[in-house]
C-alpha positions as a LaTeX table, in Angstrom:
\begin{tabular}{lrrr}
\hline
Residue & $x$ (\AA) & $y$ (\AA) & $z$ (\AA) \\
\hline
Met1 & 186.31 & 126.42 & 59.97 \\
Thr2 & 189.46 & 124.52 & 60.81 \\
Leu3 & 191.93 & 124.41 & 63.73 \\
Asn4 & 195.62 & 123.91 & 63.30 \\
Leu5 & 197.87 & 122.17 & 65.87 \\
Glu6 & 201.63 & 121.92 & 65.62 \\
Ser7 & 204.58 & 120.24 & 67.33 \\
Asp8 & 208.24 & 120.40 & 66.43 \\
Thr9 & 207.80 & 117.46 & 64.05 \\
Ala10 & 204.15 & 117.31 & 62.92 \\
Lys11 & 201.11 & 119.34 & 61.93 \\
Val12 & 197.43 & 118.51 & 62.46 \\
Thr13 & 194.23 & 120.03 & 61.13 \\
Ile14 & 190.78 & 119.56 & 62.72 \\
Asn15 & 187.43 & 120.57 & 61.28 \\
Glu16 & 184.93 & 122.19 & 63.58 \\
Leu17 & 182.27 & 120.34 & 61.60 \\
Gly18 & 182.13 & 116.96 & 63.33 \\
Ala19 & 185.29 & 117.74 & 65.34 \\
Glu20 & 186.95 & 115.70 & 62.60 \\
Leu21 & 190.66 & 115.13 & 62.18 \\
Ser22 & 191.39 & 116.04 & 58.54 \\
Ser23 & 195.16 & 116.14 & 58.27 \\
Phe24 & 198.24 & 114.73 & 60.04 \\
Ile25 & 201.52 & 115.60 & 58.31 \\
Leu26 & 205.11 & 114.78 & 59.18 \\
Lys27 & 206.99 & 118.02 & 58.72 \\
Glu28 & 210.35 & 116.51 & 57.67 \\
Thr29 & 208.89 & 114.58 & 54.71 \\
Cys30 & 205.55 & 116.40 & 54.12 \\
Val31 & 203.87 & 112.96 & 54.03 \\
Glu32 & 200.10 & 113.16 & 54.64 \\
Tyr33 & 198.79 & 110.25 & 56.70 \\
Ile34 & 195.07 & 111.06 & 56.77 \\
Trp35 & 192.80 & 110.24 & 53.82 \\
Gln36 & 191.79 & 113.47 & 52.04 \\
Ala37 & 188.07 & 112.69 & 51.58 \\
Asp38 & 187.85 & 112.18 & 47.85 \\
Ser39 & 184.12 & 111.56 & 47.49 \\
His40 & 184.65 & 109.20 & 44.57 \\
Phe41 & 185.81 & 106.74 & 47.19 \\
Trp42 & 184.61 & 108.10 & 50.54 \\
Gly43 & 183.97 & 111.72 & 51.42 \\
Arg44 & 185.15 & 111.75 & 55.03 \\
His45 & 188.47 & 111.78 & 56.89 \\
Ala46 & 187.99 & 110.54 & 60.44 \\
Pro47 & 184.44 & 111.04 & 61.66 \\
Ile48 & 183.36 & 110.83 & 65.31 \\
Leu49 & 180.73 & 108.10 & 65.75 \\
Phe50 & 178.14 & 109.18 & 68.32 \\
Pro51 & 175.62 & 108.39 & 69.77 \\
Phe52 & 175.72 & 105.09 & 67.91 \\
Val53 & 178.46 & 103.07 & 66.21 \\
Gly54 & 177.34 & 101.24 & 63.12 \\
Arg55 & 173.81 & 100.70 & 61.85 \\
Leu56 & 170.70 & 100.18 & 63.91 \\
Lys57 & 168.31 & 97.48 & 62.77 \\
Asn58 & 165.95 & 99.19 & 60.29 \\
Asp59 & 167.60 & 102.49 & 61.31 \\
Lys60 & 165.52 & 102.75 & 64.51 \\
Tyr61 & 165.56 & 101.96 & 68.21 \\
Leu62 & 163.07 & 101.76 & 71.07 \\
Tyr63 & 163.27 & 103.64 & 74.39 \\
Lys64 & 160.49 & 103.72 & 76.97 \\
Gly65 & 157.96 & 102.51 & 74.42 \\
Lys66 & 158.78 & 105.16 & 71.80 \\
Val67 & 160.43 & 104.50 & 68.44 \\
Tyr68 & 163.24 & 106.81 & 67.35 \\
Lys69 & 165.00 & 106.91 & 63.97 \\
Met70 & 168.74 & 107.23 & 63.60 \\
Thr71 & 171.02 & 106.87 & 60.58 \\
Gln72 & 174.26 & 104.88 & 60.63 \\
His73 & 176.95 & 106.10 & 63.07 \\
Gly74 & 174.70 & 108.82 & 64.59 \\
Phe75 & 174.61 & 112.58 & 64.11 \\
Ala76 & 177.77 & 114.00 & 65.71 \\
Arg77 & 179.85 & 113.66 & 62.55 \\
Asp78 & 177.51 & 116.12 & 60.77 \\
Met79 & 177.14 & 118.76 & 63.52 \\
Met80 & 179.16 & 121.86 & 64.31 \\
Phe81 & 181.20 & 121.67 & 67.51 \\
Asp82 & 182.18 & 124.65 & 69.63 \\
Val83 & 185.87 & 125.24 & 70.41 \\
Ile84 & 186.14 & 125.71 & 74.17 \\
Glu85 & 189.95 & 125.44 & 74.55 \\
Lys86 & 192.79 & 125.92 & 72.11 \\
Asp87 & 196.55 & 126.43 & 72.20 \\
Asp88 & 199.39 & 125.68 & 69.76 \\
Ser89 & 199.32 & 121.92 & 70.26 \\
Ser90 & 195.94 & 121.03 & 71.74 \\
Ala91 & 192.23 & 121.74 & 71.46 \\
Ile92 & 188.95 & 120.72 & 73.05 \\
Leu93 & 185.70 & 120.82 & 71.11 \\
Glu94 & 182.20 & 120.52 & 72.56 \\
Leu95 & 178.82 & 119.31 & 71.35 \\
Lys96 & 175.69 & 119.65 & 73.52 \\
Ser97 & 172.22 & 118.27 & 73.14 \\
Ser98 & 169.65 & 120.60 & 71.60 \\
Gln99 & 165.99 & 120.54 & 70.62 \\
Lys100 & 167.13 & 119.12 & 67.25 \\
Thr101 & 169.06 & 116.20 & 68.83 \\
Leu102 & 166.34 & 115.50 & 71.47 \\
Glu103 & 163.86 & 114.78 & 68.70 \\
Lys104 & 165.90 & 111.77 & 67.58 \\
Tyr105 & 167.90 & 111.02 & 70.75 \\
Pro106 & 165.99 & 111.67 & 74.03 \\
Phe107 & 168.97 & 112.28 & 76.28 \\
Glu108 & 170.66 & 115.49 & 77.39 \\
Phe109 & 174.37 & 115.14 & 76.81 \\
Arg110 & 177.67 & 116.96 & 76.73 \\
Leu111 & 180.35 & 115.52 & 74.43 \\
Leu112 & 183.95 & 116.77 & 74.61 \\
Ile113 & 186.48 & 115.76 & 71.93 \\
Gly114 & 190.10 & 116.50 & 72.84 \\
Tyr115 & 193.17 & 116.59 & 70.63 \\
Lys116 & 196.71 & 116.79 & 72.02 \\
Leu117 & 199.78 & 116.70 & 69.78 \\
Ala118 & 203.27 & 115.91 & 71.13 \\
Lys119 & 206.03 & 115.26 & 68.58 \\
Asn120 & 204.55 & 112.59 & 66.27 \\
Glu121 & 201.79 & 111.42 & 68.62 \\
Leu122 & 198.22 & 112.67 & 68.56 \\
Ile123 & 195.98 & 111.73 & 71.50 \\
Ile124 & 192.24 & 111.82 & 70.80 \\
Ser125 & 190.02 & 111.83 & 73.89 \\
Tyr126 & 186.27 & 111.45 & 74.45 \\
Asp127 & 184.40 & 112.68 & 77.50 \\
Val128 & 180.66 & 112.09 & 77.68 \\
Ser129 & 178.34 & 113.30 & 80.46 \\
Thr130 & 174.57 & 113.66 & 80.86 \\
Leu131 & 171.94 & 115.69 & 82.68 \\
Ser132 & 169.36 & 112.93 & 82.09 \\
Asp133 & 168.64 & 110.42 & 84.83 \\
Glu134 & 170.11 & 107.78 & 82.52 \\
Met135 & 171.65 & 107.78 & 79.08 \\
Tyr136 & 172.51 & 105.03 & 76.62 \\
Phe137 & 175.18 & 105.63 & 73.95 \\
Ser138 & 178.08 & 104.35 & 71.91 \\
Ile139 & 181.10 & 106.27 & 70.70 \\
Gly140 & 184.02 & 105.50 & 68.45 \\
Gly141 & 186.63 & 106.71 & 65.99 \\
His142 & 186.80 & 106.15 & 62.23 \\
Pro143 & 190.23 & 107.49 & 61.12 \\
Ala144 & 191.17 & 106.69 & 57.54 \\
Phe145 & 194.89 & 106.40 & 56.65 \\
Asn146 & 196.40 & 106.76 & 53.23 \\
Val147 & 197.53 & 103.39 & 51.88 \\
Pro148 & 199.82 & 103.64 & 50.05 \\
Leu149 & 201.64 & 106.38 & 51.96 \\
Ile150 & 204.53 & 106.77 & 49.51 \\
Lys151 & 204.41 & 107.08 & 45.73 \\
Gly152 & 205.64 & 104.01 & 43.93 \\
Thr153 & 204.13 & 101.66 & 46.48 \\
Lys154 & 200.73 & 99.90 & 46.40 \\
Met155 & 198.34 & 98.57 & 48.99 \\
Asn156 & 199.71 & 95.05 & 49.07 \\
Asp157 & 203.17 & 96.47 & 49.96 \\
Tyr158 & 201.66 & 97.16 & 53.40 \\
Tyr159 & 200.57 & 94.97 & 56.29 \\
Leu160 & 198.64 & 95.16 & 59.53 \\
Gln161 & 200.76 & 94.46 & 62.62 \\
Phe162 & 199.09 & 93.50 & 65.91 \\
Ala163 & 200.24 & 93.88 & 69.45 \\
Pro164 & 200.06 & 91.84 & 71.52 \\
Leu165 & 200.46 & 89.04 & 69.02 \\
Lys166 & 197.54 & 86.78 & 69.93 \\
Ser167 & 194.32 & 85.52 & 68.40 \\
Arg168 & 191.27 & 87.76 & 68.83 \\
Thr169 & 187.57 & 87.03 & 68.34 \\
Lys170 & 186.21 & 88.09 & 64.96 \\
Ile171 & 182.57 & 89.20 & 64.65 \\
Pro172 & 181.20 & 88.77 & 61.12 \\
Leu173 & 178.81 & 91.12 & 59.39 \\
Lys174 & 175.61 & 89.91 & 57.78 \\
Gly175 & 174.67 & 92.81 & 55.59 \\
Ser176 & 174.85 & 95.93 & 57.80 \\
Tyr177 & 174.51 & 94.05 & 61.07 \\
Ile178 & 176.76 & 91.89 & 63.17 \\
Asp179 & 176.08 & 88.16 & 63.60 \\
Thr180 & 177.36 & 87.17 & 67.03 \\
Ser181 & 176.14 & 83.59 & 66.49 \\
Cys182 & 178.96 & 83.09 & 63.98 \\
Lys183 & 181.99 & 84.42 & 65.89 \\
Thr184 & 185.35 & 82.91 & 64.95 \\
Leu185 & 189.02 & 83.27 & 65.94 \\
Ala186 & 190.99 & 85.69 & 63.81 \\
Gln187 & 194.63 & 84.96 & 63.19 \\
Thr188 & 195.93 & 88.21 & 64.64 \\
Asn189 & 198.95 & 86.44 & 66.08 \\
Thr190 & 200.75 & 87.12 & 62.75 \\
Pro191 & 200.82 & 90.18 & 60.45 \\
Ile192 & 198.17 & 90.38 & 57.75 \\
Gln193 & 198.99 & 91.69 & 54.28 \\
Leu194 & 196.69 & 94.49 & 53.21 \\
Lys195 & 194.75 & 93.92 & 50.00 \\
His196 & 191.39 & 95.03 & 48.70 \\
Glu197 & 190.01 & 91.48 & 48.88 \\
Leu198 & 190.34 & 91.65 & 52.70 \\
Phe199 & 187.32 & 93.96 & 52.73 \\
Lys200 & 185.15 & 92.21 & 50.14 \\
Glu201 & 182.56 & 91.46 & 52.84 \\
Asp202 & 182.87 & 94.92 & 54.39 \\
Ala203 & 184.63 & 95.72 & 57.65 \\
Gln204 & 186.74 & 93.29 & 59.64 \\
Ile205 & 185.58 & 93.55 & 63.26 \\
Leu206 & 187.43 & 92.22 & 66.29 \\
Glu207 & 186.78 & 92.09 & 70.04 \\
Thr208 & 189.61 & 93.67 & 71.94 \\
Lys209 & 190.52 & 93.61 & 75.61 \\
Gly210 & 193.16 & 95.52 & 77.54 \\
Arg211 & 195.96 & 97.34 & 75.73 \\
Asn212 & 195.93 & 96.97 & 71.93 \\
Thr213 & 198.18 & 98.40 & 69.23 \\
Phe214 & 197.45 & 98.13 & 65.48 \\
Ser215 & 199.97 & 99.36 & 62.92 \\
Ile216 & 200.04 & 99.89 & 59.16 \\
Leu217 & 203.63 & 99.24 & 58.05 \\
Ser218 & 205.66 & 98.40 & 54.95 \\
Asp219 & 208.99 & 96.71 & 54.25 \\
Lys220 & 209.46 & 99.14 & 51.34 \\
His221 & 210.10 & 102.20 & 53.53 \\
Ser222 & 210.15 & 103.38 & 57.17 \\
His223 & 206.82 & 105.28 & 57.24 \\
Gly224 & 203.84 & 103.89 & 59.08 \\
Val225 & 200.86 & 104.54 & 61.36 \\
Ile226 & 200.41 & 103.13 & 64.88 \\
Val227 & 197.03 & 103.26 & 66.67 \\
Ser228 & 196.96 & 102.36 & 70.38 \\
Tyr229 & 194.28 & 102.26 & 73.05 \\
Glu230 & 192.90 & 100.63 & 76.18 \\
Glu231 & 189.26 & 99.95 & 77.13 \\
Phe232 & 187.75 & 99.99 & 73.66 \\
Pro233 & 186.00 & 96.63 & 73.39 \\
Phe234 & 185.88 & 96.54 & 69.59 \\
Val235 & 187.94 & 97.58 & 66.58 \\
Gly236 & 186.99 & 97.76 & 62.93 \\
Phe237 & 189.25 & 97.68 & 59.90 \\
Trp238 & 187.59 & 99.03 & 56.78 \\
Ser239 & 188.09 & 100.05 & 53.21 \\
Pro240 & 185.22 & 100.28 & 50.66 \\
Asn241 & 184.24 & 97.02 & 49.04 \\
Thr242 & 182.59 & 98.70 & 46.01 \\
Val243 & 185.76 & 100.46 & 44.77 \\
Glu244 & 189.47 & 99.87 & 45.26 \\
Ala245 & 190.12 & 102.84 & 47.54 \\
Pro246 & 193.63 & 103.97 & 48.56 \\
Phe247 & 193.02 & 104.06 & 52.28 \\
Val248 & 192.39 & 101.81 & 55.27 \\
Cys249 & 190.55 & 102.73 & 58.48 \\
Ile250 & 191.53 & 101.58 & 61.99 \\
Glu251 & 188.48 & 102.24 & 64.14 \\
Pro252 & 188.46 & 101.93 & 67.97 \\
Trp253 & 184.88 & 101.52 & 69.17 \\
Cys254 & 182.97 & 101.63 & 72.43 \\
Gly255 & 179.89 & 100.19 & 70.75 \\
Ile256 & 178.99 & 98.23 & 67.67 \\
Ala257 & 176.24 & 97.77 & 65.06 \\
Asp258 & 173.04 & 95.99 & 65.97 \\
Asp259 & 173.06 & 92.22 & 65.95 \\
Thr260 & 170.85 & 90.40 & 63.44 \\
Ser261 & 168.81 & 89.21 & 66.41 \\
Ser262 & 168.38 & 92.67 & 68.01 \\
Asn263 & 165.02 & 93.41 & 69.64 \\
Gly264 & 165.50 & 97.17 & 69.04 \\
Lys265 & 165.52 & 98.19 & 72.70 \\
Ile266 & 168.42 & 100.54 & 73.33 \\
Glu267 & 169.05 & 99.15 & 76.82 \\
Asp268 & 169.48 & 95.63 & 75.39 \\
Lys269 & 171.80 & 96.70 & 72.55 \\
Ile270 & 175.10 & 94.80 & 72.37 \\
Gly271 & 178.03 & 97.00 & 73.42 \\
Ile272 & 175.87 & 99.88 & 74.64 \\
Asn273 & 177.19 & 102.14 & 77.42 \\
Lys274 & 175.04 & 103.54 & 80.22 \\
Leu275 & 175.57 & 106.79 & 82.13 \\
Ser276 & 173.76 & 108.14 & 85.16 \\
Lys277 & 173.45 & 111.85 & 85.94 \\
Gly278 & 176.72 & 113.17 & 87.26 \\
Asp279 & 178.88 & 110.38 & 85.77 \\
Ile280 & 181.52 & 110.96 & 83.10 \\
Phe281 & 182.56 & 108.40 & 80.52 \\
Ser282 & 186.19 & 108.96 & 79.39 \\
Arg283 & 188.26 & 107.14 & 76.75 \\
Ser284 & 191.21 & 108.02 & 74.59 \\
Tyr285 & 193.36 & 106.54 & 71.85 \\
Ser286 & 196.57 & 107.63 & 70.16 \\
Ile287 & 197.82 & 107.88 & 66.59 \\
Asn288 & 201.59 & 107.80 & 66.07 \\
Ile289 & 203.13 & 108.52 & 62.66 \\
Gln290 & 206.61 & 107.64 & 61.57 \\
\hline
\end{tabular}
């Protein structure tokens, strides 16, 4: 089932499966900003990544001497969420641990995904809590935006704009895993033209601190997408490297794939978050369309 949110200027659709944003339309122009999940390229829109972001080394991890298996990006994106609050412009969806999740992830959790639409801005919020004595997790977004947005334009008519304009640390991928031993400085102090070759080695991953804003813009027209956040230590930019797909993802992450040197222990994982019973982990990011 799907949920519909609406403001004076925009419309949003959310799937209860995965609590996934599946549409974000500007009413005045009927432009669709979210990728429509053509499986020839990639069959998702904007999955929630939980309880891991990226791939674990050999698709497994170790906790208290026991080995658990987990596929890339975790299980939340493929599970049904319950709608616990809903009005015309906002919704909160919930996922709780179950016997099924405990078999692969030995922590009791409650995950709330919030959506709040005001004019052309959609705020997506994450709230994670646990009944376990301790809990290790990652969480992140994976929204895919149509590029090009307007007929008659092509991907290289668009560019990534960064704010603040400064260099950021780039973390390269080696296969499915990060290689922190080969970090470099990315030239994010100037705009970067979008082109398929940018993703030939998979995602572009940056470390981010403080307030960050990443935009997909074009000099051919006035439409664009602006993603903003604080306190997400990583961001990924991705489009498939096996086909020339007409979309680009901007992915705020609190977590990251395993490093090539990972020892498999969840508590030693780079970028992992830890909660104690009674604590709540809260983050949010916004998507503005124009």
